[in-house]
CHARMM internal coordinates of N, CA and C (Angstrom, degrees):
IC EDIT
DIST 1 N 1 CA 1.4532
DIST 1 CA 1 C 1.5368
ANGL 1 N 1 CA 1 C 108.71
DIST 1 C 2 N 1.3241
ANGL 1 CA 1 C 2 N 118.40
DIHE 1 N 1 CA 1 C 2 N 128.24
DIST 2 N 2 CA 1.4656
ANGL 1 C 2 N 2 CA 120.46
DIHE 1 CA 1 C 2 N 2 CA -178.25
DIST 2 CA 2 C 1.5267
ANGL 2 N 2 CA 2 C 111.55
DIHE 1 C 2 N 2 CA 2 C -68.43
DIST 2 C 3 N 1.3200
ANGL 2 CA 2 C 3 N 113.95
DIHE 2 N 2 CA 2 C 3 N 149.72
DIST 3 N 3 CA 1.4591
ANGL 2 C 3 N 3 CA 119.48
DIHE 2 CA 2 C 3 N 3 CA 176.45
DIST 3 CA 3 C 1.5215
ANGL 3 N 3 CA 3 C 109.26
DIHE 2 C 3 N 3 CA 3 C -71.38
DIST 3 C 4 N 1.3313
ANGL 3 CA 3 C 4 N 117.57
DIHE 3 N 3 CA 3 C 4 N 146.77
DIST 4 N 4 CA 1.4719
ANGL 3 C 4 N 4 CA 119.35
DIHE 3 CA 3 C 4 N 4 CA 175.86
DIST 4 CA 4 C 1.5248
ANGL 4 N 4 CA 4 C 110.30
DIHE 3 C 4 N 4 CA 4 C -67.81
DIST 4 C 5 N 1.3149
ANGL 4 CA 4 C 5 N 116.22
DIHE 4 N 4 CA 4 C 5 N 154.04
DIST 5 N 5 CA 1.4611
ANGL 4 C 5 N 5 CA 122.43
DIHE 4 CA 4 C 5 N 5 CA 179.83
DIST 5 CA 5 C 1.5279
ANGL 5 N 5 CA 5 C 109.05
DIHE 4 C 5 N 5 CA 5 C -69.07
DIST 5 C 6 N 1.3221
ANGL 5 CA 5 C 6 N 116.54
DIHE 5 N 5 CA 5 C 6 N 111.30
DIST 6 N 6 CA 1.4656
ANGL 5 C 6 N 6 CA 121.51
DIHE 5 CA 5 C 6 N 6 CA 178.92
DIST 6 CA 6 C 1.5195
ANGL 6 N 6 CA 6 C 108.79
DIHE 5 C 6 N 6 CA 6 C -101.56
DIST 6 C 7 N 1.3194
ANGL 6 CA 6 C 7 N 116.15
DIHE 6 N 6 CA 6 C 7 N 101.82
DIST 7 N 7 CA 1.4604
ANGL 6 C 7 N 7 CA 121.35
DIHE 6 CA 6 C 7 N 7 CA -177.77
DIST 7 CA 7 C 1.5205
ANGL 7 N 7 CA 7 C 111.73
DIHE 6 C 7 N 7 CA 7 C -101.74
DIST 7 C 8 N 1.3081
ANGL 7 CA 7 C 8 N 117.03
DIHE 7 N 7 CA 7 C 8 N 10.53
DIST 8 N 8 CA 1.4592
ANGL 7 C 8 N 8 CA 120.33
DIHE 7 CA 7 C 8 N 8 CA -172.24
DIST 8 CA 8 C 1.5264
ANGL 8 N 8 CA 8 C 113.73
DIHE 7 C 8 N 8 CA 8 C -62.40
DIST 8 C 9 N 1.3280
ANGL 8 CA 8 C 9 N 118.41
DIHE 8 N 8 CA 8 C 9 N -29.89
DIST 9 N 9 CA 1.4618
ANGL 8 C 9 N 9 CA 119.17
DIHE 8 CA 8 C 9 N 9 CA -177.36
DIST 9 CA 9 C 1.5339
ANGL 9 N 9 CA 9 C 112.89
DIHE 8 C 9 N 9 CA 9 C -113.58
DIST 9 C 10 N 1.3007
ANGL 9 CA 9 C 10 N 117.82
DIHE 9 N 9 CA 9 C 10 N 15.06
DIST 10 N 10 CA 1.4685
ANGL 9 C 10 N 10 CA 120.15
DIHE 9 CA 9 C 10 N 10 CA -176.61
DIST 10 CA 10 C 1.5235
ANGL 10 N 10 CA 10 C 112.95
DIHE 9 C 10 N 10 CA 10 C -60.89
DIST 10 C 11 N 1.3205
ANGL 10 CA 10 C 11 N 117.83
DIHE 10 N 10 CA 10 C 11 N -43.22
DIST 11 N 11 CA 1.4657
ANGL 10 C 11 N 11 CA 120.28
DIHE 10 CA 10 C 11 N 11 CA -178.34
DIST 11 CA 11 C 1.5280
ANGL 11 N 11 CA 11 C 109.64
DIHE 10 C 11 N 11 CA 11 C -62.69
DIST 11 C 12 N 1.3193
ANGL 11 CA 11 C 12 N 116.98
DIHE 11 N 11 CA 11 C 12 N -46.37
DIST 12 N 12 CA 1.4547
ANGL 11 C 12 N 12 CA 120.61
DIHE 11 CA 11 C 12 N 12 CA -179.38
DIST 12 CA 12 C 1.5306
ANGL 12 N 12 CA 12 C 110.70
DIHE 11 C 12 N 12 CA 12 C -63.92
DIST 12 C 13 N 1.3076
ANGL 12 CA 12 C 13 N 117.13
DIHE 12 N 12 CA 12 C 13 N -41.74
DIST 13 N 13 CA 1.4648
ANGL 12 C 13 N 13 CA 122.08
DIHE 12 CA 12 C 13 N 13 CA 179.40
DIST 13 CA 13 C 1.5305
ANGL 13 N 13 CA 13 C 110.19
DIHE 12 C 13 N 13 CA 13 C -63.18
DIST 13 C 14 N 1.3175
ANGL 13 CA 13 C 14 N 116.89
DIHE 13 N 13 CA 13 C 14 N -44.44
DIST 14 N 14 CA 1.4616
ANGL 13 C 14 N 14 CA 120.97
DIHE 13 CA 13 C 14 N 14 CA 179.55
DIST 14 CA 14 C 1.5327
ANGL 14 N 14 CA 14 C 111.51
DIHE 13 C 14 N 14 CA 14 C -66.02
DIST 14 C 15 N 1.3276
ANGL 14 CA 14 C 15 N 116.59
DIHE 14 N 14 CA 14 C 15 N -39.38
DIST 15 N 15 CA 1.4611
ANGL 14 C 15 N 15 CA 119.61
DIHE 14 CA 14 C 15 N 15 CA 178.22
DIST 15 CA 15 C 1.5251
ANGL 15 N 15 CA 15 C 110.50
DIHE 14 C 15 N 15 CA 15 C -63.51
DIST 15 C 16 N 1.3442
ANGL 15 CA 15 C 16 N 116.82
DIHE 15 N 15 CA 15 C 16 N -37.61
DIST 16 N 16 CA 1.4638
ANGL 15 C 16 N 16 CA 119.89
DIHE 15 CA 15 C 16 N 16 CA 177.05
DIST 16 CA 16 C 1.5240
ANGL 16 N 16 CA 16 C 110.39
DIHE 15 C 16 N 16 CA 16 C -65.79
DIST 16 C 17 N 1.3110
ANGL 16 CA 16 C 17 N 117.26
DIHE 16 N 16 CA 16 C 17 N -37.36
DIST 17 N 17 CA 1.4570
ANGL 16 C 17 N 17 CA 121.63
DIHE 16 CA 16 C 17 N 17 CA 178.01
DIST 17 CA 17 C 1.5333
ANGL 17 N 17 CA 17 C 110.34
DIHE 16 C 17 N 17 CA 17 C -63.96
DIST 17 C 18 N 1.3253
ANGL 17 CA 17 C 18 N 117.00
DIHE 17 N 17 CA 17 C 18 N -39.80
DIST 18 N 18 CA 1.4703
ANGL 17 C 18 N 18 CA 121.10
DIHE 17 CA 17 C 18 N 18 CA 176.96
DIST 18 CA 18 C 1.5312
ANGL 18 N 18 CA 18 C 109.71
DIHE 17 C 18 N 18 CA 18 C -61.61
DIST 18 C 19 N 1.3275
ANGL 18 CA 18 C 19 N 116.56
DIHE 18 N 18 CA 18 C 19 N -46.70
DIST 19 N 19 CA 1.4646
ANGL 18 C 19 N 19 CA 120.46
DIHE 18 CA 18 C 19 N 19 CA -179.58
DIST 19 CA 19 C 1.5298
ANGL 19 N 19 CA 19 C 111.34
DIHE 18 C 19 N 19 CA 19 C -62.33
DIST 19 C 20 N 1.3269
ANGL 19 CA 19 C 20 N 117.05
DIHE 19 N 19 CA 19 C 20 N -44.10
DIST 20 N 20 CA 1.4620
ANGL 19 C 20 N 20 CA 120.77
DIHE 19 CA 19 C 20 N 20 CA 179.21
DIST 20 CA 20 C 1.5294
ANGL 20 N 20 CA 20 C 111.17
DIHE 19 C 20 N 20 CA 20 C -61.73
DIST 20 C 21 N 1.3196
ANGL 20 CA 20 C 21 N 115.95
DIHE 20 N 20 CA 20 C 21 N -41.19
DIST 21 N 21 CA 1.4578
ANGL 20 C 21 N 21 CA 120.23
DIHE 20 CA 20 C 21 N 21 CA -179.29
DIST 21 CA 21 C 1.5285
ANGL 21 N 21 CA 21 C 110.56
DIHE 20 C 21 N 21 CA 21 C -67.01
DIST 21 C 22 N 1.3179
ANGL 21 CA 21 C 22 N 117.52
DIHE 21 N 21 CA 21 C 22 N -39.86
DIST 22 N 22 CA 1.4728
ANGL 21 C 22 N 22 CA 121.00
DIHE 21 CA 21 C 22 N 22 CA 176.90
DIST 22 CA 22 C 1.5298
ANGL 22 N 22 CA 22 C 110.19
DIHE 21 C 22 N 22 CA 22 C -62.21
DIST 22 C 23 N 1.3278
ANGL 22 CA 22 C 23 N 116.75
DIHE 22 N 22 CA 22 C 23 N -40.93
DIST 23 N 23 CA 1.4658
ANGL 22 C 23 N 23 CA 120.07
DIHE 22 CA 22 C 23 N 23 CA 177.98
DIST 23 CA 23 C 1.5285
ANGL 23 N 23 CA 23 C 110.68
DIHE 22 C 23 N 23 CA 23 C -63.70
DIST 23 C 24 N 1.3304
ANGL 23 CA 23 C 24 N 116.82
DIHE 23 N 23 CA 23 C 24 N -39.08
DIST 24 N 24 CA 1.4672
ANGL 23 C 24 N 24 CA 120.52
DIHE 23 CA 23 C 24 N 24 CA 177.68
DIST 24 CA 24 C 1.5236
ANGL 24 N 24 CA 24 C 111.31
DIHE 23 C 24 N 24 CA 24 C -63.76
DIST 24 C 25 N 1.3233
ANGL 24 CA 24 C 25 N 116.75
DIHE 24 N 24 CA 24 C 25 N -38.66
DIST 25 N 25 CA 1.4649
ANGL 24 C 25 N 25 CA 121.05
DIHE 24 CA 24 C 25 N 25 CA 178.06
DIST 25 CA 25 C 1.5320
ANGL 25 N 25 CA 25 C 109.63
DIHE 24 C 25 N 25 CA 25 C -63.36
DIST 25 C 26 N 1.3364
ANGL 25 CA 25 C 26 N 116.15
DIHE 25 N 25 CA 25 C 26 N -45.39
DIST 26 N 26 CA 1.4642
ANGL 25 C 26 N 26 CA 119.95
DIHE 25 CA 25 C 26 N 26 CA -179.95
DIST 26 CA 26 C 1.5273
ANGL 26 N 26 CA 26 C 110.96
DIHE 25 C 26 N 26 CA 26 C -61.56
DIST 26 C 27 N 1.3240
ANGL 26 CA 26 C 27 N 116.51
DIHE 26 N 26 CA 26 C 27 N -44.40
DIST 27 N 27 CA 1.4674
ANGL 26 C 27 N 27 CA 120.28
DIHE 26 CA 26 C 27 N 27 CA 179.63
DIST 27 CA 27 C 1.5273
ANGL 27 N 27 CA 27 C 110.97
DIHE 26 C 27 N 27 CA 27 C -63.17
DIST 27 C 28 N 1.3085
ANGL 27 CA 27 C 28 N 116.52
DIHE 27 N 27 CA 27 C 28 N -39.94
DIST 28 N 28 CA 1.4648
ANGL 27 C 28 N 28 CA 120.21
DIHE 27 CA 27 C 28 N 28 CA 178.88
DIST 28 CA 28 C 1.5217
ANGL 28 N 28 CA 28 C 110.77
DIHE 27 C 28 N 28 CA 28 C -66.17
DIST 28 C 29 N 1.3279
ANGL 28 CA 28 C 29 N 116.56
DIHE 28 N 28 CA 28 C 29 N -40.35
DIST 29 N 29 CA 1.4647
ANGL 28 C 29 N 29 CA 119.70
DIHE 28 CA 28 C 29 N 29 CA 178.07
DIST 29 CA 29 C 1.5262
ANGL 29 N 29 CA 29 C 111.45
DIHE 28 C 29 N 29 CA 29 C -63.00
DIST 29 C 30 N 1.3358
ANGL 29 CA 29 C 30 N 116.30
DIHE 29 N 29 CA 29 C 30 N -37.99
DIST 30 N 30 CA 1.4612
ANGL 29 C 30 N 30 CA 119.90
DIHE 29 CA 29 C 30 N 30 CA 176.98
DIST 30 CA 30 C 1.5252
ANGL 30 N 30 CA 30 C 110.33
DIHE 29 C 30 N 30 CA 30 C -64.93
DIST 30 C 31 N 1.3287
ANGL 30 CA 30 C 31 N 116.77
DIHE 30 N 30 CA 30 C 31 N -37.70
DIST 31 N 31 CA 1.4636
ANGL 30 C 31 N 31 CA 119.77
DIHE 30 CA 30 C 31 N 31 CA -178.83
DIST 31 CA 31 C 1.5302
ANGL 31 N 31 CA 31 C 111.56
DIHE 30 C 31 N 31 CA 31 C -70.88
DIST 31 C 32 N 1.3176
ANGL 31 CA 31 C 32 N 117.26
DIHE 31 N 31 CA 31 C 32 N -20.97
DIST 32 N 32 CA 1.4693
ANGL 31 C 32 N 32 CA 120.22
DIHE 31 CA 31 C 32 N 32 CA 177.07
DIST 32 CA 32 C 1.5216
ANGL 32 N 32 CA 32 C 111.22
DIHE 31 C 32 N 32 CA 32 C -58.44
DIST 32 C 33 N 1.3330
ANGL 32 CA 32 C 33 N 115.89
DIHE 32 N 32 CA 32 C 33 N -35.01
DIST 33 N 33 CA 1.4592
ANGL 32 C 33 N 33 CA 120.63
DIHE 32 CA 32 C 33 N 33 CA -178.31
DIST 33 CA 33 C 1.5262
ANGL 33 N 33 CA 33 C 111.37
DIHE 32 C 33 N 33 CA 33 C -64.64
DIST 33 C 34 N 1.3331
ANGL 33 CA 33 C 34 N 116.31
DIHE 33 N 33 CA 33 C 34 N -29.59
DIST 34 N 34 CA 1.4605
ANGL 33 C 34 N 34 CA 120.99
DIHE 33 CA 33 C 34 N 34 CA -176.05
DIST 34 CA 34 C 1.5266
ANGL 34 N 34 CA 34 C 112.96
DIHE 33 C 34 N 34 CA 34 C -100.11
DIST 34 C 35 N 1.3125
ANGL 34 CA 34 C 35 N 116.86
DIHE 34 N 34 CA 34 C 35 N -1.09
DIST 35 N 35 CA 1.4540
ANGL 34 C 35 N 35 CA 120.96
DIHE 34 CA 34 C 35 N 35 CA -176.88
DIST 35 CA 35 C 1.5247
ANGL 35 N 35 CA 35 C 108.89
DIHE 34 C 35 N 35 CA 35 C -91.05
DIST 35 C 36 N 1.2980
ANGL 35 CA 35 C 36 N 115.73
DIHE 35 N 35 CA 35 C 36 N 124.70
DIST 36 N 36 CA 1.4646
ANGL 35 C 36 N 36 CA 120.86
DIHE 35 CA 35 C 36 N 36 CA -176.67
DIST 36 CA 36 C 1.5205
ANGL 36 N 36 CA 36 C 112.71
DIHE 35 C 36 N 36 CA 36 C -82.94
DIST 36 C 37 N 1.2960
ANGL 36 CA 36 C 37 N 116.60
DIHE 36 N 36 CA 36 C 37 N -43.94
DIST 37 N 37 CA 1.4510
ANGL 36 C 37 N 37 CA 121.56
DIHE 36 CA 36 C 37 N 37 CA -171.74
DIST 37 CA 37 C 1.5323
ANGL 37 N 37 CA 37 C 111.96
DIHE 36 C 37 N 37 CA 37 C -73.77
DIST 37 C 38 N 1.3155
ANGL 37 CA 37 C 38 N 115.76
DIHE 37 N 37 CA 37 C 38 N 132.74
DIST 38 N 38 CA 1.4640
ANGL 37 C 38 N 38 CA 120.49
DIHE 37 CA 37 C 38 N 38 CA 175.35
DIST 38 CA 38 C 1.5196
ANGL 38 N 38 CA 38 C 110.05
DIHE 37 C 38 N 38 CA 38 C -62.44
DIST 38 C 39 N 1.3309
ANGL 38 CA 38 C 39 N 116.86
DIHE 38 N 38 CA 38 C 39 N -34.01
DIST 39 N 39 CA 1.4652
ANGL 38 C 39 N 39 CA 121.01
DIHE 38 CA 38 C 39 N 39 CA 178.98
DIST 39 CA 39 C 1.5300
ANGL 39 N 39 CA 39 C 110.75
DIHE 38 C 39 N 39 CA 39 C -65.25
DIST 39 C 40 N 1.3234
ANGL 39 CA 39 C 40 N 116.65
DIHE 39 N 39 CA 39 C 40 N -42.76
DIST 40 N 40 CA 1.4581
ANGL 39 C 40 N 40 CA 120.06
DIHE 39 CA 39 C 40 N 40 CA 178.04
DIST 40 CA 40 C 1.5241
ANGL 40 N 40 CA 40 C 111.23
DIHE 39 C 40 N 40 CA 40 C -64.80
DIST 40 C 41 N 1.3189
ANGL 40 CA 40 C 41 N 115.79
DIHE 40 N 40 CA 40 C 41 N -40.54
DIST 41 N 41 CA 1.4658
ANGL 40 C 41 N 41 CA 119.84
DIHE 40 CA 40 C 41 N 41 CA 178.09
DIST 41 CA 41 C 1.5234
ANGL 41 N 41 CA 41 C 110.72
DIHE 40 C 41 N 41 CA 41 C -61.65
DIST 41 C 42 N 1.3204
ANGL 41 CA 41 C 42 N 117.21
DIHE 41 N 41 CA 41 C 42 N -42.25
DIST 42 N 42 CA 1.4662
ANGL 41 C 42 N 42 CA 121.03
DIHE 41 CA 41 C 42 N 42 CA 178.97
DIST 42 CA 42 C 1.5291
ANGL 42 N 42 CA 42 C 110.26
DIHE 41 C 42 N 42 CA 42 C -64.54
DIST 42 C 43 N 1.3216
ANGL 42 CA 42 C 43 N 117.55
DIHE 42 N 42 CA 42 C 43 N -39.92
DIST 43 N 43 CA 1.4654
ANGL 42 C 43 N 43 CA 120.89
DIHE 42 CA 42 C 43 N 43 CA 178.33
DIST 43 CA 43 C 1.5264
ANGL 43 N 43 CA 43 C 111.02
DIHE 42 C 43 N 43 CA 43 C -61.80
DIST 43 C 44 N 1.3259
ANGL 43 CA 43 C 44 N 116.03
DIHE 43 N 43 CA 43 C 44 N -41.14
DIST 44 N 44 CA 1.4615
ANGL 43 C 44 N 44 CA 120.49
DIHE 43 CA 43 C 44 N 44 CA 178.87
DIST 44 CA 44 C 1.5222
ANGL 44 N 44 CA 44 C 110.17
DIHE 43 C 44 N 44 CA 44 C -65.38
DIST 44 C 45 N 1.3332
ANGL 44 CA 44 C 45 N 116.22
DIHE 44 N 44 CA 44 C 45 N -43.23
DIST 45 N 45 CA 1.4753
ANGL 44 C 45 N 45 CA 119.38
DIHE 44 CA 44 C 45 N 45 CA 179.09
DIST 45 CA 45 C 1.5292
ANGL 45 N 45 CA 45 C 111.44
DIHE 44 C 45 N 45 CA 45 C -62.90
DIST 45 C 46 N 1.3218
ANGL 45 CA 45 C 46 N 116.71
DIHE 45 N 45 CA 45 C 46 N -41.26
DIST 46 N 46 CA 1.4706
ANGL 45 C 46 N 46 CA 120.55
DIHE 45 CA 45 C 46 N 46 CA 178.71
DIST 46 CA 46 C 1.5326
ANGL 46 N 46 CA 46 C 111.14
DIHE 45 C 46 N 46 CA 46 C -64.79
DIST 46 C 47 N 1.3221
ANGL 46 CA 46 C 47 N 115.82
DIHE 46 N 46 CA 46 C 47 N -41.37
DIST 47 N 47 CA 1.4541
ANGL 46 C 47 N 47 CA 119.53
DIHE 46 CA 46 C 47 N 47 CA 179.39
DIST 47 CA 47 C 1.5282
ANGL 47 N 47 CA 47 C 110.30
DIHE 46 C 47 N 47 CA 47 C -64.84
DIST 47 C 48 N 1.3205
ANGL 47 CA 47 C 48 N 116.86
DIHE 47 N 47 CA 47 C 48 N -41.07
DIST 48 N 48 CA 1.4628
ANGL 47 C 48 N 48 CA 120.20
DIHE 47 CA 47 C 48 N 48 CA 177.68
DIST 48 CA 48 C 1.5217
ANGL 48 N 48 CA 48 C 111.16
DIHE 47 C 48 N 48 CA 48 C -64.73
DIST 48 C 49 N 1.3120
ANGL 48 CA 48 C 49 N 117.28
DIHE 48 N 48 CA 48 C 49 N -34.57
DIST 49 N 49 CA 1.4627
ANGL 48 C 49 N 49 CA 120.43
DIHE 48 CA 48 C 49 N 49 CA 176.41
DIST 49 CA 49 C 1.5296
ANGL 49 N 49 CA 49 C 109.74
DIHE 48 C 49 N 49 CA 49 C -62.17
DIST 49 C 50 N 1.3262
ANGL 49 CA 49 C 50 N 116.37
DIHE 49 N 49 CA 49 C 50 N -43.88
DIST 50 N 50 CA 1.4677
ANGL 49 C 50 N 50 CA 119.99
DIHE 49 CA 49 C 50 N 50 CA 177.68
DIST 50 CA 50 C 1.5300
ANGL 50 N 50 CA 50 C 111.16
DIHE 49 C 50 N 50 CA 50 C -65.41
DIST 50 C 51 N 1.3274
ANGL 50 CA 50 C 51 N 115.78
DIHE 50 N 50 CA 50 C 51 N -35.57
DIST 51 N 51 CA 1.4639
ANGL 50 C 51 N 51 CA 119.52
DIHE 50 CA 50 C 51 N 51 CA 177.11
DIST 51 CA 51 C 1.5266
ANGL 51 N 51 CA 51 C 110.73
DIHE 50 C 51 N 51 CA 51 C -64.10
DIST 51 C 52 N 1.3230
ANGL 51 CA 51 C 52 N 116.86
DIHE 51 N 51 CA 51 C 52 N -41.54
DIST 52 N 52 CA 1.4713
ANGL 51 C 52 N 52 CA 120.70
DIHE 51 CA 51 C 52 N 52 CA 177.62
DIST 52 CA 52 C 1.5291
ANGL 52 N 52 CA 52 C 110.69
DIHE 51 C 52 N 52 CA 52 C -61.22
DIST 52 C 53 N 1.3203
ANGL 52 CA 52 C 53 N 116.24
DIHE 52 N 52 CA 52 C 53 N -40.04
DIST 53 N 53 CA 1.4628
ANGL 52 C 53 N 53 CA 120.50
DIHE 52 CA 52 C 53 N 53 CA 177.45
DIST 53 CA 53 C 1.5246
ANGL 53 N 53 CA 53 C 110.48
DIHE 52 C 53 N 53 CA 53 C -64.74
DIST 53 C 54 N 1.3178
ANGL 53 CA 53 C 54 N 117.01
DIHE 53 N 53 CA 53 C 54 N -38.00
DIST 54 N 54 CA 1.4584
ANGL 53 C 54 N 54 CA 121.25
DIHE 53 CA 53 C 54 N 54 CA 177.76
DIST 54 CA 54 C 1.5205
ANGL 54 N 54 CA 54 C 110.77
DIHE 53 C 54 N 54 CA 54 C -64.45
DIST 54 C 55 N 1.3224
ANGL 54 CA 54 C 55 N 115.99
DIHE 54 N 54 CA 54 C 55 N -41.45
DIST 55 N 55 CA 1.4664
ANGL 54 C 55 N 55 CA 119.74
DIHE 54 CA 54 C 55 N 55 CA 178.68
DIST 55 CA 55 C 1.5241
ANGL 55 N 55 CA 55 C 109.80
DIHE 54 C 55 N 55 CA 55 C -60.02
DIST 55 C 56 N 1.3169
ANGL 55 CA 55 C 56 N 117.12
DIHE 55 N 55 CA 55 C 56 N -43.35
DIST 56 N 56 CA 1.4648
ANGL 55 C 56 N 56 CA 120.25
DIHE 55 CA 55 C 56 N 56 CA 178.48
DIST 56 CA 56 C 1.5232
ANGL 56 N 56 CA 56 C 110.76
DIHE 55 C 56 N 56 CA 56 C -61.21
DIST 56 C 57 N 1.3102
ANGL 56 CA 56 C 57 N 116.97
DIHE 56 N 56 CA 56 C 57 N -42.00
DIST 57 N 57 CA 1.4720
ANGL 56 C 57 N 57 CA 120.95
DIHE 56 CA 56 C 57 N 57 CA 178.09
DIST 57 CA 57 C 1.5256
ANGL 57 N 57 CA 57 C 110.97
DIHE 56 C 57 N 57 CA 57 C -63.50
DIST 57 C 58 N 1.3426
ANGL 57 CA 57 C 58 N 116.24
DIHE 57 N 57 CA 57 C 58 N -42.96
DIST 58 N 58 CA 1.4637
ANGL 57 C 58 N 58 CA 119.71
DIHE 57 CA 57 C 58 N 58 CA 178.20
DIST 58 CA 58 C 1.5226
ANGL 58 N 58 CA 58 C 110.29
DIHE 57 C 58 N 58 CA 58 C -61.24
DIST 58 C 59 N 1.3268
ANGL 58 CA 58 C 59 N 116.55
DIHE 58 N 58 CA 58 C 59 N -42.84
DIST 59 N 59 CA 1.4684
ANGL 58 C 59 N 59 CA 120.26
DIHE 58 CA 58 C 59 N 59 CA -179.06
DIST 59 CA 59 C 1.5256
ANGL 59 N 59 CA 59 C 111.09
DIHE 58 C 59 N 59 CA 59 C -65.24
DIST 59 C 60 N 1.3146
ANGL 59 CA 59 C 60 N 117.24
DIHE 59 N 59 CA 59 C 60 N -38.15
DIST 60 N 60 CA 1.4662
ANGL 59 C 60 N 60 CA 120.03
DIHE 59 CA 59 C 60 N 60 CA 175.77
DIST 60 CA 60 C 1.5208
ANGL 60 N 60 CA 60 C 110.61
DIHE 59 C 60 N 60 CA 60 C -63.77
DIST 60 C 61 N 1.3154
ANGL 60 CA 60 C 61 N 116.20
DIHE 60 N 60 CA 60 C 61 N -41.46
DIST 61 N 61 CA 1.4570
ANGL 60 C 61 N 61 CA 120.18
DIHE 60 CA 60 C 61 N 61 CA 179.81
DIST 61 CA 61 C 1.5317
ANGL 61 N 61 CA 61 C 111.03
DIHE 60 C 61 N 61 CA 61 C -67.19
DIST 61 C 62 N 1.3295
ANGL 61 CA 61 C 62 N 117.21
DIHE 61 N 61 CA 61 C 62 N -35.31
DIST 62 N 62 CA 1.4643
ANGL 61 C 62 N 62 CA 121.03
DIHE 61 CA 61 C 62 N 62 CA 175.87
DIST 62 CA 62 C 1.5248
ANGL 62 N 62 CA 62 C 109.50
DIHE 61 C 62 N 62 CA 62 C -60.69
DIST 62 C 63 N 1.3166
ANGL 62 CA 62 C 63 N 116.95
DIHE 62 N 62 CA 62 C 63 N -45.59
DIST 63 N 63 CA 1.4634
ANGL 62 C 63 N 63 CA 120.49
DIHE 62 CA 62 C 63 N 63 CA 178.84
DIST 63 CA 63 C 1.5319
ANGL 63 N 63 CA 63 C 110.99
DIHE 62 C 63 N 63 CA 63 C -61.80
DIST 63 C 64 N 1.3234
ANGL 63 CA 63 C 64 N 117.00
DIHE 63 N 63 CA 63 C 64 N -40.70
DIST 64 N 64 CA 1.4612
ANGL 63 C 64 N 64 CA 120.83
DIHE 63 CA 63 C 64 N 64 CA 177.34
DIST 64 CA 64 C 1.5204
ANGL 64 N 64 CA 64 C 111.03
DIHE 63 C 64 N 64 CA 64 C -62.30
DIST 64 C 65 N 1.3259
ANGL 64 CA 64 C 65 N 116.43
DIHE 64 N 64 CA 64 C 65 N -42.51
DIST 65 N 65 CA 1.4657
ANGL 64 C 65 N 65 CA 120.57
DIHE 64 CA 64 C 65 N 65 CA 179.95
DIST 65 CA 65 C 1.5256
ANGL 65 N 65 CA 65 C 110.98
DIHE 64 C 65 N 65 CA 65 C -65.54
DIST 65 C 66 N 1.3286
ANGL 65 CA 65 C 66 N 116.64
DIHE 65 N 65 CA 65 C 66 N -40.71
DIST 66 N 66 CA 1.4672
ANGL 65 C 66 N 66 CA 119.82
DIHE 65 CA 65 C 66 N 66 CA 177.98
DIST 66 CA 66 C 1.5259
ANGL 66 N 66 CA 66 C 110.39
DIHE 65 C 66 N 66 CA 66 C -63.08
DIST 66 C 67 N 1.3123
ANGL 66 CA 66 C 67 N 117.11
DIHE 66 N 66 CA 66 C 67 N -41.78
DIST 67 N 67 CA 1.4712
ANGL 66 C 67 N 67 CA 120.76
DIHE 66 CA 66 C 67 N 67 CA 178.12
DIST 67 CA 67 C 1.5277
ANGL 67 N 67 CA 67 C 110.07
DIHE 66 C 67 N 67 CA 67 C -64.36
DIST 67 C 68 N 1.3218
ANGL 67 CA 67 C 68 N 117.05
DIHE 67 N 67 CA 67 C 68 N -40.29
DIST 68 N 68 CA 1.4625
ANGL 67 C 68 N 68 CA 120.99
DIHE 67 CA 67 C 68 N 68 CA 178.05
DIST 68 CA 68 C 1.5202
ANGL 68 N 68 CA 68 C 110.33
DIHE 67 C 68 N 68 CA 68 C -61.49
DIST 68 C 69 N 1.3193
ANGL 68 CA 68 C 69 N 117.10
DIHE 68 N 68 CA 68 C 69 N -44.90
DIST 69 N 69 CA 1.4730
ANGL 68 C 69 N 69 CA 120.87
DIHE 68 CA 68 C 69 N 69 CA 178.82
DIST 69 CA 69 C 1.5232
ANGL 69 N 69 CA 69 C 111.66
DIHE 68 C 69 N 69 CA 69 C -59.69
DIST 69 C 70 N 1.3415
ANGL 69 CA 69 C 70 N 115.18
DIHE 69 N 69 CA 69 C 70 N -45.75
DIST 70 N 70 CA 1.4604
ANGL 69 C 70 N 70 CA 119.41
DIHE 69 CA 69 C 70 N 70 CA -178.35
DIST 70 CA 70 C 1.5270
ANGL 70 N 70 CA 70 C 111.54
DIHE 69 C 70 N 70 CA 70 C -64.17
DIST 70 C 71 N 1.3127
ANGL 70 CA 70 C 71 N 116.94
DIHE 70 N 70 CA 70 C 71 N -36.34
DIST 71 N 71 CA 1.4584
ANGL 70 C 71 N 71 CA 119.12
DIHE 70 CA 70 C 71 N 71 CA -178.18
DIST 71 CA 71 C 1.5242
ANGL 71 N 71 CA 71 C 112.88
DIHE 70 C 71 N 71 CA 71 C -77.79
DIST 71 C 72 N 1.3580
ANGL 71 CA 71 C 72 N 117.09
DIHE 71 N 71 CA 71 C 72 N -13.32
DIST 72 N 72 CA 1.4532
ANGL 71 C 72 N 72 CA 120.91
DIHE 71 CA 71 C 72 N 72 CA -178.47
DIST 72 CA 72 C 1.5244
ANGL 72 N 72 CA 72 C 112.64
DIHE 71 C 72 N 72 CA 72 C -115.42
DIST 72 C 73 N 1.3243
ANGL 72 CA 72 C 73 N 116.30
DIHE 72 N 72 CA 72 C 73 N 21.12
DIST 73 N 73 CA 1.4718
ANGL 72 C 73 N 73 CA 120.04
DIHE 72 CA 72 C 73 N 73 CA 177.57
DIST 73 CA 73 C 1.4922
ANGL 73 N 73 CA 73 C 110.62
DIHE 72 C 73 N 73 CA 73 C -87.76
END
COOR INIT
IC SEED 1 N 1 CA 1 C
IC BUILD
């Protein structure tokens, strides 16, 4: 029998994911200073761009979860 959908901690979980992703971006930016290769620098910039897109998706999902909570209170 499948477990019921437990959405009680989704907002908190998503917010933690946003924070972790921001920390990863900061760490990657710091590593740019020590990276010699232009190719490596471009890879880091591209990865950070994808991370920024992920943060936006997480934030949209947080808003959806908040709306879901409000409509089911």
